C-alpha positions in Angstrom: 151.7 -166.5 21.4 151.2 -168.3 18.0 148.1 -170.2 19.0 145.9 -169.1 16.2 148.2 -169.2 13.2 146.5 -171.0 10.3 149.0 -170.8 7.4 150.1 -174.1 5.9 153.7 -173.1 6.4 153.1 -172.6 10.1 151.7 -176.1 10.7 154.7 -177.3 12.7 154.9 -174.1 14.6 151.2 -174.0 15.7 150.9 -177.7 16.5 153.1 -177.6 19.5 151.4 -174.6 21.3 148.0 -176.1 20.5 148.9 -179.3 22.4 150.4 -177.5 25.4 147.0 -177.3 27.1 145.6 -178.0 30.5 145.5 -181.8 29.9 149.2 -181.9 29.2 149.9 -180.1 32.5 147.6 -182.3 34.4 149.2 -185.4 32.9 152.7 -184.1 33.8 151.5 -183.4 37.3 150.1 -187.0 37.6 153.4 -188.4 36.3 155.7 -186.5 38.8 153.5 -187.2 41.8 153.3 -190.9 41.1 156.9 -191.2 40.2 157.8 -189.4 43.5 155.8 -192.0 45.4 157.7 -194.8 43.6 160.9 -193.9 45.6 158.9 -194.4 48.8 157.3 -197.6 47.6 160.6 -199.1 46.6 162.0 -198.4 50.0 158.8 -199.7 51.7 159.0 -203.1 49.9 162.8 -203.4 49.4 163.5 -205.2 52.6 161.2 -208.1 51.7 161.7 -208.3 47.9 165.0 -208.4 46.2 165.5 -206.1 43.2 164.5 -208.7 40.6 161.5 -210.0 42.5 160.3 -206.5 43.1 160.7 -205.5 39.5 159.0 -208.6 38.2 155.9 -208.3 40.4 155.7 -204.6 39.7 155.9 -205.0 35.9 153.6 -208.0 35.9 150.9 -205.9 37.6 151.7 -202.9 35.5 151.6 -204.8 32.2 148.2 -206.3 33.1 146.8 -202.8 33.8 148.4 -201.4 30.7 146.9 -204.2 28.6 143.4 -203.1 29.8 144.3 -199.4 29.0 145.6 -200.4 25.6 142.6 -202.5 24.6 140.2 -199.7 25.7 142.2 -197.2 23.8 142.7 -199.4 20.7 145.9 -201.2 19.9 147.8 -199.8 17.0 151.0 -201.6 16.3 154.1 -199.6 15.3 155.8 -200.2 12.0 157.6 -203.6 11.8 160.9 -201.9 11.3 160.6 -200.4 14.7 159.7 -203.5 16.6 163.3 -204.3 17.6 163.7 -200.7 18.9 160.5 -201.1 20.9 161.9 -204.3 22.5 165.3 -202.6 23.3 163.4 -199.6 24.8 161.1 -201.8 26.8 163.9 -204.0 28.2 166.1 -201.0 29.0 163.4 -198.9 30.6 161.2 -201.5 32.3 163.7 -204.2 33.1 167.3 -202.9 33.5 166.3 -199.5 34.8 164.0 -201.0 37.5 166.7 -203.5 38.5 169.3 -200.8 38.9 167.1 -198.4 40.8 165.7 -201.1 43.1 169.3 -202.3 43.9 170.5 -198.7 44.4 167.7 -198.0 46.9 168.7 -200.9 49.1 171.8 -198.9 50.2 170.7 -195.3 49.3 168.0 -193.2 50.9 165.2 -191.9 48.7 166.7 -188.4 48.5 170.2 -189.5 47.4 168.8 -191.9 44.8 166.5 -189.2 43.4 169.5 -186.8 43.2 171.7 -189.2 41.2 168.8 -190.4 38.9 167.9 -186.8 38.2 171.2 -186.4 36.3 169.1 -187.9 33.5 167.0 -184.8 32.6 170.2 -182.8 32.1 171.5 -185.6 29.8 168.2 -185.5 27.9 168.3 -181.7 27.5 171.8 -182.0 26.0 171.4 -185.0 23.8 167.9 -184.1 22.6 169.3 -180.8 21.5 172.2 -182.5 19.7 170.5 -185.6 18.2 166.8 -184.9 18.1 167.4 -181.3 16.8 165.3 -179.8 19.6 167.9 -177.0 20.0 168.8 -175.4 23.3 166.0 -173.1 24.3 166.9 -170.5 27.0 164.3 -171.7 29.4 165.7 -175.2 29.4 169.4 -174.1 29.6 168.6 -171.8 32.6 165.9 -173.8 34.3 167.3 -177.3 34.2 170.6 -176.4 36.1 168.6 -174.4 38.7 166.3 -177.5 39.3 169.3 -179.8 39.5 171.0 -177.6 42.1 167.8 -178.1 44.1 168.1 -181.8 43.7 171.8 -181.7 44.9 170.7 -179.8 48.0 168.1 -182.4 48.7 170.5 -185.3 48.2 173.3 -183.7 50.2 171.0 -183.3 53.2 169.3 -186.7 53.1 172.1 -189.2 53.1 172.2 -191.7 55.9 174.7 -191.4 58.7 176.8 -194.1 57.2 177.3 -192.1 54.1 176.3 -193.1 50.6 177.4 -196.5 49.3 179.6 -196.4 46.3 177.9 -199.4 44.7 174.5 -197.8 45.3 175.7 -194.6 43.7 177.0 -196.4 40.6 173.7 -198.3 40.2 171.8 -195.0 40.5 174.1 -193.5 37.9 173.3 -196.5 35.6 169.6 -195.9 36.2 170.1 -192.2 35.2 171.9 -193.2 32.0 169.1 -195.7 31.1 166.5 -193.0 32.0 168.1 -190.6 29.6 168.7 -193.0 26.8 165.2 -194.6 27.0 163.6 -191.1 27.0 165.4 -190.2 23.8 164.5 -193.5 22.2 160.9 -193.3 23.2 160.7 -189.7 21.8 162.2 -191.0 18.5 159.6 -193.8 18.3 156.7 -191.4 19.1 157.9 -189.0 16.5 158.1 -191.8 14.0 154.3 -192.4 14.4 154.1 -195.0 17.2 150.9 -194.9 19.2 151.8 -193.8 22.8 149.5 -196.1 24.7 150.3 -199.2 22.5 154.1 -198.4 22.7 153.9 -198.2 26.5 152.1 -201.5 26.7 154.5 -203.3 24.3 157.5 -201.9 26.1 156.2 -203.0 29.5 155.5 -206.5 28.1 159.1 -206.8 26.8 160.4 -205.6 30.1 158.3 -208.2 32.0 159.5 -211.0 29.8 163.1 -210.0 30.4 162.4 -210.2 34.1 161.1 -213.8 34.1 164.4 -215.3 35.3 163.4 -213.9 38.8 160.2 -215.9 39.0 161.7 -218.2 41.6 162.8 -215.3 43.7 159.4 -213.8 43.5 157.6 -216.9 44.5 159.8 -217.2 47.6 159.3 -213.5 48.5 155.6 -213.8 48.2 155.6 -216.6 50.7 157.5 -214.7 53.3 156.8 -211.0 52.7 154.2 -209.3 54.9 151.0 -208.2 53.2 152.0 -204.5 53.5 155.2 -205.0 51.4 153.3 -206.9 48.7 150.7 -204.2 48.6 153.4 -201.6 48.1 154.6 -203.6 45.0 151.1 -203.9 43.6 150.8 -200.1 44.1 154.0 -199.6 42.2 152.6 -201.7 39.3 149.3 -199.9 39.1 150.2 -196.3 39.7 153.9 -195.3 39.2 154.1 -197.8 36.3 150.8 -198.3 34.4 149.2 -194.9 35.0 152.3 -192.7 35.3 154.1 -194.1 32.2 150.8 -193.7 30.2 150.6 -190.0 31.2 154.4 -189.6 30.6 154.0 -190.9 27.1 151.0 -188.6 26.6 153.2 -185.6 27.6 156.3 -186.7 25.7 154.3 -187.0 22.5 153.1 -183.4 22.9 156.2 -181.7 24.1 160.0 -181.8 23.5 162.0 -184.5 25.2 164.1 -181.9 27.0 161.1 -180.0 28.4 159.3 -183.2 29.4 162.2 -184.7 31.2 163.0 -181.4 32.9 159.5 -181.4 34.4 160.5 -184.4 36.4 162.7 -182.2 38.6 159.6 -181.7 40.7 159.9 -185.4 41.7 162.6 -185.0 44.4 160.7 -182.1 46.0 157.6 -184.2 46.2 159.6 -187.2 47.3 161.0 -185.5 50.4 157.5 -184.5 51.5 156.2 -188.0 51.0 159.2 -189.4 52.8 158.4 -187.1 55.7 154.7 -188.1 55.8 155.1 -191.8 55.2 158.6 -192.9 56.2 159.1 -190.3 58.9 162.3 -189.0 57.2 162.2 -185.4 58.5 163.6 -183.0 55.9 166.1 -180.3 56.9 165.7 -176.6 56.1 168.2 -176.9 53.2 166.1 -179.7 51.7 163.1 -177.3 51.7 165.3 -174.8 49.9 166.3 -177.5 47.5 162.7 -178.3 46.9 161.9 -174.7 46.2 164.8 -174.5 43.7 163.4 -177.6 41.9 160.0 -176.0 41.6 161.6 -172.7 40.4 163.8 -174.5 37.8 160.8 -176.4 36.4 158.8 -173.2 36.3 161.6 -171.5 34.2 161.7 -174.5 31.8 158.0 -174.1 31.1 158.3 -170.4 30.2 157.9 -169.3 26.5 160.9 -167.1 26.0 162.0 -166.3 22.5 158.7 -167.1 20.9 158.0 -163.7 19.5 160.2 -164.4 16.5 158.0 -167.4 15.6 
């Protein structure tokens, strides 16, 4: 393990292991647990809020909390030449992705939605190796497909009796493409020196502004929605948005895009347990097998094979 290397030529080699400490693992765990709960929250509020109203209220709450976090942390604006990229990233990640996922979960159950969306980590592994020059480490190449196989087992055994809706599947696929593209763009911005907390706040603000056309829909939904559904959306804004995206940026800044995104394969395993506990969606034995494969695959991606040469 090259933790203690001090040579000037080894700076880039030692920096990564030094940052792979307990705080990074804790931040990754917080991210995946809260993101898993988001699939439940979206289904819990989806009947009373249309996709645009749900996304707008979620992001308004999330942006307000992120503003507090950013001010306490200290706002450090990115280079002006990156501002348009920050806006594109924020609109894609916090506006269009949310709209696509919210609309998909109106016709897909949480397991199927999680299965399709989790095509994204595989895309990130491939494209980060090609375009971000992260390479193709053996742990990622072996672990990510194992984890995705687990996601497939979960999705195949959690579809509703009517079968998955084609429109819902296409929307979930769009969410997966946006997930992958925005992860790569965020890693590029972080690598270029953008402050993680400030970047998350600015991106969330851009996404919220892009969702303003749904103000009328949100006002109507707030007048008719039961308090429980509104509280679900507030929860989505505070926890899976403000807190989880902050911890996600923290991990992404200290790890490769491929490894960070592969860690989110734990999300479907946690999602089926939360669906069972909160929504009463009882998992099948194969779903438990799928969850175990998700955990195994993520464990493999975190291994340190091939480091002796370094």
